[in-house]
SEROZA-164614 format. One record per residue: x, y, z of N, C-alpha, C in turn; residue number from 0; residue in one letter. Coordinates in steps of 0.001 Angstrom, whole numbers, always signed. Atoms other than C-alpha are relative to their C-alpha. Example, Ala and Ser with C-alpha at 12.3 -4.5 7.8 and 13.67 -1.06 7.14 Angstrom:
<sites>
<site <+890; -1190; +0>; <+12300; -4500; +7800>; <+900; +1200; +0>; 0; A>
<site <-820; -1190; -60>; <+13670; -1060; +7140>; <-770; +1090; +730>; 1; S>
</sites>
This chain:
<sites>
<site <-292; -338; +1384>; <+247190; +167261; +36363>; <-234; +1487; -179>; 0; R>
<site <+79; -1437; +245>; <+247743; +170829; +35215>; <-579; +240; -1396>; 1; K>
<site <+609; -320; +1289>; <+245569; +172275; +32456>; <+801; +1064; -724>; 2; L>
<site <-699; -978; +830>; <+246993; +174309; +29580>; <-890; +1200; -274>; 3; S>
<site <+702; -1191; +447>; <+246025; +177862; +28610>; <+251; +164; -1488>; 4; F>
<site <-124; -192; +1439>; <+245356; +178682; +24944>; <-356; +1432; -351>; 5; Y>
<site <+297; -1344; +472>; <+245289; +181975; +23044>; <-1408; +41; -577>; 6; D>
<site <+1354; -172; +544>; <+241850; +183315; +22113>; <-36; +1012; -1140>; 7; T>
<site <-77; -1045; +1023>; <+243056; +185861; +19582>; <-693; -389; -1303>; 8; E>
<site <+580; +427; +1281>; <+241867; +183805; +16589>; <-1408; -569; +141>; 9; T>
<site <+1329; +564; -225>; <+238589; +182665; +18158>; <-996; +1143; +170>; 10; V>
<site <+937; -1123; -12>; <+235731; +185082; +17355>; <-1458; -430; +122>; 11; A>
<site <+1384; +485; -31>; <+232619; +182887; +17400>; <-392; -437; +1407>; 12; E>
<site <+564; +471; -1266>; <+230397; +182223; +20407>; <-813; -1256; -251>; 13; L>
<site <+884; +1159; +78>; <+228675; +178929; +21029>; <-1392; +445; +445>; 14; A>
<site <+1391; -320; -334>; <+224875; +179248; +21091>; <-772; -1308; +104>; 15; W>
<site <+798; +1232; -85>; <+222288; +176671; +22129>; <-579; -338; -1373>; 16; P>
<site <+496; +433; +1315>; <+221229; +174636; +19122>; <-1467; +336; -171>; 17; E>
<site <+1441; -221; +96>; <+217564; +175051; +19907>; <-363; +1410; +467>; 18; A>
<site <+253; -1372; -429>; <+217868; +178778; +20611>; <-1165; +567; -802>; 19; S>
<site <+1175; -543; +669>; <+214465; +180193; +19846>; <-506; +1185; +796>; 20; Q>
<site <+551; -1173; -663>; <+212718; +183410; +20618>; <-1121; -445; +941>; 21; K>
<site <+1029; +333; -974>; <+210626; +183128; +23756>; <-1022; +1132; +18>; 22; I>
<site <+1098; -967; -4>; <+207235; +184860; +23665>; <-1037; -433; +1034>; 23; T>
<site <+1103; +349; -902>; <+204039; +184878; +25716>; <-633; -1332; -379>; 24; K>
<site <+618; +1246; +459>; <+202898; +181922; +23587>; <+916; -1219; +184>; 25; R>
<site <-936; +1102; -244>; <+205969; +179829; +24478>; <-485; -829; +1185>; 26; S>
<site <+401; +845; -1133>; <+205486; +176895; +26850>; <+475; +567; +1338>; 27; P>
<site <-337; -492; -1345>; <+205462; +177846; +30533>; <+1243; -690; +540>; 28; A>
<site <-1181; +726; -481>; <+208151; +175222; +31114>; <+1305; +693; -387>; 29; T>
<site <-1203; -741; +394>; <+210615; +177606; +29378>; <+450; +970; +1096>; 30; K>
<site <-347; -925; -1080>; <+210512; +179839; +32489>; <-155; -652; +1368>; 31; V>
<site <+216; +777; -1220>; <+210058; +177115; +35089>; <+1326; -563; +493>; 32; F>
<site <-1202; +594; -598>; <+212939; +176236; +37425>; <-426; -1321; +634>; 33; T>
<site <+407; +1349; -403>; <+212486; +172484; +37827>; <+1004; -555; +1011>; 34; D>
<site <-888; +514; -1048>; <+213904; +171136; +41085>; <+471; -1429; -285>; 35; F>
<site <-554; +1287; +427>; <+214389; +167773; +39363>; <+1274; +208; -815>; 36; N>
<site <-1194; -305; +783>; <+217062; +169533; +37283>; <+955; +954; +711>; 37; Q>
<site <-807; -990; -715>; <+218283; +172358; +39562>; <-303; -89; +1482>; 38; Y>
<site <+204; +52; -1451>; <+218824; +172235; +43309>; <-775; +1213; +468>; 39; E>
<site <+729; -1150; -540>; <+216325; +174372; +45168>; <+900; +826; +916>; 40; P>
<site <-739; -900; -884>; <+217712; +177395; +46997>; <-705; -12; +1349>; 41; L>
<site <+627; +192; -1311>; <+217037; +176577; +50634>; <+774; +722; +1093>; 42; V>
<site <-589; -618; -1174>; <+217695; +178116; +54005>; <-568; -709; +1217>; 43; I>
<site <+428; +688; -1229>; <+217547; +176477; +57431>; <-912; +895; +835>; 44; E>
<site <+954; -728; -836>; <+214633; +177533; +59617>; <+662; +557; +1259>; 45; A>
<site <-667; -401; -1242>; <+217008; +177852; +62569>; <+982; +1162; -180>; 46; S>
<site <-943; -1093; +250>; <+219132; +180580; +60908>; <-573; +1316; +516>; 47; M>
<site <+450; -1311; -471>; <+218990; +184050; +62410>; <-474; +830; -1193>; 48; S>
<site <+555; -838; +1064>; <+217005; +186590; +60408>; <+1064; +910; -600>; 49; A>
<site <-1040; -907; +493>; <+219957; +188979; +60141>; <+1013; -738; -868>; 50; L>
<site <-941; +812; +773>; <+222281; +186233; +58923>; <-627; -400; -1344>; 51; E>
<site <+705; +387; +1226>; <+219669; +185104; +56375>; <-46; +1160; -982>; 52; A>
<site <+64; -1178; +870>; <+219256; +188636; +55028>; <+1363; +260; -646>; 53; E>
<site <-1347; -233; +513>; <+223010; +189082; +54662>; <+360; -1046; -1059>; 54; K>
<site <-289; +1095; +930>; <+223364; +185683; +52936>; <-745; +194; -1321>; 55; L>
<site <+803; -185; +1210>; <+220543; +186433; +50495>; <+496; +1198; -805>; 56; M>
<site <-524; -1168; +705>; <+221945; +189867; +49643>; <+1324; -323; -671>; 57; Q>
<site <-1306; +345; +568>; <+225456; +188500; +49096>; <-125; -906; -1216>; 58; Q>
<site <+163; +937; +1110>; <+224171; +185761; +46797>; <-995; +508; -1049>; 59; S>
<site <+943; -614; +938>; <+221725; +188112; +44984>; <-1221; -887; -233>; 60; H>
<site <+1181; +858; +48>; <+218793; +185818; +45778>; <-1120; +689; +764>; 61; V>
<site <+1126; -710; -615>; <+215401; +187350; +46516>; <-922; -927; +791>; 62; R>
<site <+911; +929; -660>; <+213635; +184187; +47719>; <+702; -1327; +264>; 63; L>
<site <-518; +1336; -322>; <+214598; +180964; +49474>; <-1120; -829; +602>; 64; K>
<site <+927; +937; -612>; <+212673; +177911; +50510>; <+528; -332; +1392>; 65; L>
<site <-404; +261; -1377>; <+212736; +177385; +54269>; <-215; -1489; +281>; 66; V>
<site <+75; +1426; -327>; <+213491; +173835; +55416>; <+428; -223; +1452>; 67; V>
<site <-436; +368; -1348>; <+213896; +172121; +58755>; <+1278; -826; -106>; 68; D>
<site <-1269; +750; -11>; <+216912; +170024; +59764>; <-74; -1301; -795>; 69; S>
<site <+170; +1200; +822>; <+215450; +167068; +57807>; <-311; +339; -1452>; 70; S>
<site <+271; -503; +1347>; <+215060; +169179; +54633>; <-1473; -67; -402>; 71; D>
<site <+1427; -66; +292>; <+211261; +169210; +54921>; <-390; +1456; -194>; 72; H>
<site <+420; -1346; +371>; <+209651; +172263; +53341>; <-935; +583; +1063>; 73; F>
<site <+807; -676; -1016>; <+208277; +174712; +55915>; <-685; +1252; -529>; 74; L>
<site <+556; -1239; +525>; <+207662; +177868; +53887>; <+997; +693; -891>; 75; G>
<site <-914; -788; +824>; <+209322; +180646; +51932>; <+338; +1294; +731>; 76; I>
<site <-430; -1283; -560>; <+211255; +183740; +52896>; <+592; +822; -1141>; 77; I>
<site <-545; -890; +1022>; <+212027; +186722; +50696>; <+766; +1116; +679>; 78; S>
<site <-716; -1155; -531>; <+214292; +189691; +51121>; <-989; +1046; +513>; 79; L>
<site <+1035; -933; -469>; <+211121; +191778; +51457>; <-479; -370; +1397>; 80; D>
<site <+437; +468; -1324>; <+210090; +189633; +54442>; <+1001; +398; +1079>; 81; D>
<site <-1078; -307; -945>; <+213432; +190496; +56068>; <+388; +1483; -21>; 82; L>
<site <-316; -1426; +120>; <+213296; +194229; +55325>; <+136; +666; +1367>; 83; S>
<site <-184; -766; -1229>; <+214280; +196796; +57933>; <-1346; +301; +651>; 84; T>
<site <+1341; -308; -506>; <+210611; +197722; +58275>; <-591; -1196; +750>; 85; Q>
<site <+533; +1210; -644>; <+209629; +194125; +59103>; <+754; -309; +1296>; 86; E>
<site <-799; +226; -1210>; <+212488; +193781; +61596>; <-414; +1000; +1080>; 87; V>
<site <+408; -1029; -969>; <+211472; +197059; +63251>; <-1348; -322; +638>; 88; M>
<site <+1299; +412; -556>; <+207918; +195741; +63671>; <+213; -1003; +1130>; 89; K>
<site <-276; +1031; -1015>; <+209274; +192744; +65570>; <+672; +611; +1230>; 90; K>
<site <-688; -640; -1123>; <+211576; +194901; +67689>; <-987; +823; +835>; 91; L>
<site <+999; -786; -735>; <+208630; +197148; +68605>; <-948; -890; +799>; 92; S>
<site <+815; +967; -748>; <+206808; +194004; +69775>; <+764; -552; +1204>; 93; E>
<site <-774; +410; -1160>; <+209588; +193490; +72313>; <+1072; -1044; -252>; 94; G>
<site <-1044; +968; +328>; <+211839; +191026; +70476>; <+1363; +692; +4>; 95; Y>
<site <-1383; -462; +143>; <+215618; +191419; +70586>; <+502; -484; -1367>; 96; Q>
<site <-512; +385; +1322>; <+217510; +191319; +67261>; <+538; -1427; -54>; 97; R>
<site <-618; +1341; +9>; <+219435; +188194; +68233>; <-1014; -1116; +243>; 98; E>
<site <+1061; +996; -214>; <+216126; +186428; +69046>; <-820; -255; -1268>; 99; E>
<site <+798; +102; +1219>; <+214785; +186815; +65488>; <+597; -1036; -956>; 100; L>
<site <-425; +1077; +891>; <+214953; +183780; +63226>; <-809; +29; -1291>; 101; F>
<site <+682; +104; +1281>; <+213877; +182943; +59684>; <-1481; -323; +217>; 102; V>
<site <+1386; +408; -249>; <+210717; +181328; +61088>; <-884; +1148; +485>; 103; T>
<site <+778; -1151; -447>; <+209650; +184680; +62563>; <-487; +856; -1166>; 104; D>
<site <+323; -841; +1149>; <+209421; +186203; +59080>; <-528; -776; -1201>; 105; F>
<site <+382; +783; +1179>; <+208743; +183342; +56663>; <-1515; -69; -154>; 106; M>
<site <+1399; +293; +279>; <+205424; +182684; +55000>; <-128; -1522; +45>; 107; R>
<site <+75; +1456; -159>; <+204481; +179186; +56181>; <-760; -664; -1149>; 108; P>
<site <+621; +715; +1119>; <+203413; +176550; +53680>; <-1518; -48; +131>; 109; R>
<site <+1455; +48; -208>; <+199918; +176568; +55233>; <-731; +1170; -660>; 110; S>
<site <+659; -1153; +624>; <+199227; +179987; +53647>; <+386; +164; -1475>; 111; V>
<site <-485; -128; +1374>; <+200964; +179432; +50299>; <-899; -731; -988>; 112; L>
<site <+706; +629; +1117>; <+199262; +178637; +47018>; <+1024; -281; -1086>; 113; K>
<site <-954; +376; +1047>; <+200975; +176980; +44073>; <-749; -475; -1238>; 114; A>
<site <+525; +584; +1230>; <+200390; +175967; +40481>; <+265; -1498; +18>; 115; F>
<site <-207; +1435; +176>; <+200078; +172302; +39560>; <+991; -213; -1143>; 116; S>
<site <-977; +312; +1040>; <+203017; +170908; +37588>; <-697; -523; -1257>; 117; Y>
<site <+727; +553; +1151>; <+200577; +168990; +35355>; <-612; +1118; -841>; 118; A>
<site <+574; -1129; +742>; <+198887; +172286; +34410>; <+1080; +855; -649>; 119; E>
<site <-1105; -806; +549>; <+202193; +174104; +33895>; <+506; -607; -1302>; 120; I>
<site <-530; +650; +1208>; <+203300; +171531; +31321>; <-891; +229; -1218>; 121; T>
<site <+922; -259; +1107>; <+200235; +172416; +29219>; <-291; +1495; -171>; 122; A>
<site <+280; -1440; +15>; <+200315; +176197; +29822>; <+1049; +766; -796>; 123; A>
<site <-948; -905; +652>; <+201989; +179124; +28102>; <+498; +1015; +1029>; 124; T>
<site <-506; -1071; -860>; <+204036; +181924; +29620>; <-1094; +1044; +204>; 125; I>
<site <+1116; -939; -105>; <+201070; +184195; +28884>; <-1033; -451; +1013>; 126; G>
<site <+945; +529; -988>; <+198835; +181911; +30952>; <+485; +297; +1421>; 127; D>
<site <-583; -273; -1324>; <+201203; +182324; +33911>; <-166; +1480; +343>; 128; I>
<site <+94; -1445; -233>; <+201338; +186108; +33552>; <-1449; +398; +281>; 129; I>
<site <+1408; -349; -181>; <+197548; +186360; +33206>; <-544; -512; +1329>; 130; N>
<site <+479; +588; -1255>; <+196941; +184081; +36194>; <+491; +782; +1213>; 131; S>
<site <-606; -690; -1142>; <+199205; +186151; +38422>; <-3; +1521; -115>; 132; L>
<site <-97; -1435; +287>; <+198622; +189634; +37016>; <-343; +898; +1172>; 133; Q>
<site <+379; -876; -1102>; <+196951; +191082; +40115>; <+576; -394; +1338>; 134; G>
<site <-462; +568; -1271>; <+198860; +189142; +42728>; <+1072; +826; +708>; 135; S>
<site <-1114; -722; -597>; <+201841; +191429; +43279>; <+1152; -926; +375>; 136; G>
<site <-1033; +977; -331>; <+203898; +188254; +43686>; <+1182; +118; -950>; 137; Q>
<site <-1203; +56; +826>; <+207441; +187900; +42404>; <+357; -1444; -361>; 138; Q>
<site <-282; +1419; +209>; <+207507; +184082; +42570>; <-1279; -803; +140>; 139; H>
<site <+1123; +924; -145>; <+205068; +181221; +42175>; <+562; -1413; +122>; 140; A>
<site <-417; +1389; -178>; <+205648; +177736; +43525>; <-782; -903; -947>; 141; L>
<site <+650; +1011; +830>; <+204816; +174686; +41420>; <+98; -1321; +749>; 142; V>
<site <+1; +1272; -726>; <+203767; +171443; +43080>; <-337; -1163; -932>; 143; I>
<site <+316; +1254; +680>; <+203733; +167912; +41745>; <-1010; -690; +908>; 144; D>
<site <+1066; +508; -868>; <+200388; +166844; +43174>; <+9; -1525; +62>; 145; R>
<site <-40; +1460; +40>; <+200885; +163221; +42132>; <+1027; -560; +986>; 146; E>
<site <-1074; +482; -873>; <+204146; +162845; +44092>; <+115; +794; +1301>; 147; H>
<site <+33; -809; -1228>; <+203330; +165418; +46835>; <+1351; +658; +289>; 148; H>
<site <-1287; -682; -140>; <+206472; +167492; +46250>; <-95; +1406; -574>; 149; K>
<site <-193; -1302; +631>; <+207381; +171090; +45600>; <+907; -283; -1190>; 150; I>
<site <-731; +394; +1209>; <+208500; +170556; +42000>; <+911; +1114; -513>; 151; R>
<site <-832; -1082; +513>; <+209853; +174017; +41242>; <-603; +1355; +295>; 152; G>
<site <+417; -1380; -237>; <+209333; +177731; +41050>; <+53; +769; -1323>; 153; I>
<site <-1; -913; +1140>; <+208523; +180404; +38493>; <+246; +1384; +563>; 154; I>
<site <-400; -1328; -469>; <+210126; +183805; +38943>; <-400; +1059; -1020>; 155; S>
<site <+365; -1089; +912>; <+208771; +187045; +37488>; <+1244; +591; -664>; 156; S>
<site <-1219; -562; +601>; <+212350; +188256; +36942>; <+537; -913; -1104>; 157; S>
<site <-406; +927; +1065>; <+213140; +185089; +34922>; <-859; +218; -1241>; 158; D>
<site <+899; -243; +1130>; <+210068; +185728; +32753>; <+389; +1301; -692>; 159; I>
<site <-364; -1295; +582>; <+211035; +189374; +32261>; <+1283; -110; -809>; 160; A>
<site <-1291; +151; +693>; <+214603; +188418; +31300>; <-172; -799; -1291>; 161; R>
<site <+137; +850; +1188>; <+213550; +185672; +28878>; <-878; +631; -1073>; 162; K>
<site <+831; -710; +979>; <+210895; +187856; +27240>; <+678; +1290; -465>; 163; L>
<site <-768; -1214; +324>; <+213522; +190646; +27038>; <-847; +1253; +199>; 164; K>
<site <+837; -1144; -325>; <+211172; +193107; +28717>; <+842; +1122; +586>; 165; L>
<site <-749; -1146; -534>; <+212418; +196620; +29521>; <-394; +274; +1448>; 166; P>
<site <+340; -135; -1410>; <+212255; +196265; +33291>; <+1237; +445; +759>; 167; I>
<site <-1086; -546; -806>; <+214401; +198230; +35721>; <+449; -1053; +1005>; 168; D>
<site <-458; +1077; -877>; <+216550; +195652; +37501>; <+165; +444; +1445>; 169; I>
<site <-98; -477; -1377>; <+216871; +197885; +40556>; <-1341; -76; +725>; 170; D>
<site <+1323; +147; -597>; <+213127; +197588; +41102>; <-416; -1456; -80>; 171; N>
<site <+466; +1380; -11>; <+211476; +194332; +42009>; <-1038; -182; -1096>; 172; K>
<site <+1013; +255; +1008>; <+209581; +192870; +39084>; <-999; -998; +578>; 173; S>
<site <+1063; +903; -430>; <+206262; +191302; +39923>; <-737; -440; -1251>; 174; S>
<site <+778; +447; +1148>; <+203888; +189420; +37670>; <-936; +1116; -470>; 175; F>
<site <+873; -1127; +363>; <+201591; +192491; +37756>; <+761; +988; -881>; 176; A>
<site <-823; -914; +784>; <+204434; +194666; +36436>; <+272; -581; -1385>; 177; H>
<site <-250; +665; +1284>; <+205253; +192137; +33700>; <-1252; +63; -869>; 178; I>
<site <+1266; -59; +725>; <+201557; +192010; +32704>; <-165; +1382; -630>; 179; F>
<site <+139; -1373; +493>; <+201532; +195815; +32349>; <+975; +270; -1145>; 180; A>
<site <-1004; -229; +1040>; <+204766; +195873; +30301>; <-361; -768; -1266>; 181; V>
<site <+358; +820; +1167>; <+203628; +193032; +28011>; <-1208; +613; -712>; 182; V>
<site <+1184; -596; +627>; <+200227; +194650; +27418>; <+326; +1324; -666>; 183; N>
<site <-430; -1260; +615>; <+201890; +198019; +26726>; <+706; -284; -1322>; 184; H>
<site <-763; +366; +1197>; <+204202; +196324; +24209>; <-964; -434; -1109>; 185; R>
<site <+968; +478; +989>; <+201213; +194672; +22470>; <-801; +1174; -574>; 186; I>
<site <+786; -1162; +435>; <+199262; +197965; +22322>; <+795; +946; -887>; 187; A>
<site <-849; -938; +764>; <+202230; +199836; +20814>; <+140; -417; -1445>; 188; S>
</sites>
């Protein structure tokens, strides 16, 4: 079946979410939480080459992916920072060849990762998240469902900055520490 095209000349109104409300530090943390029960997690196979992973992440404008094995079991996380030229050069200086470098050589394994509890997130505010992560330098925070033993979702500092409409330079990486500084500056002004 072929769809029709219609003129837009007489249509001047935009549709807006019915429950569109201003998001502030006091808003529920769930407003900035990417829930994997609603959105597919962004994953990358552990067996992918590091160079291919970097190219894929740059092309899709994604700064972080969850690393999974061939059975989709969570192994860790990898960020574009982990795959930086500097990190690759470190590996090459250790005697590795470029084609021998895989995602697993650069990822942060789940054994070293910390996460928020989903149960706590549902009762927290965005300000609680920012305050909890202010000194971490992190750009993302995982959220786990401790009851069901699953990675439930992720919170991104760039999502918080965008939803709070903070004046953050998009060319620079926003971290929770940077957001904390901008929010506190805004409050002091």
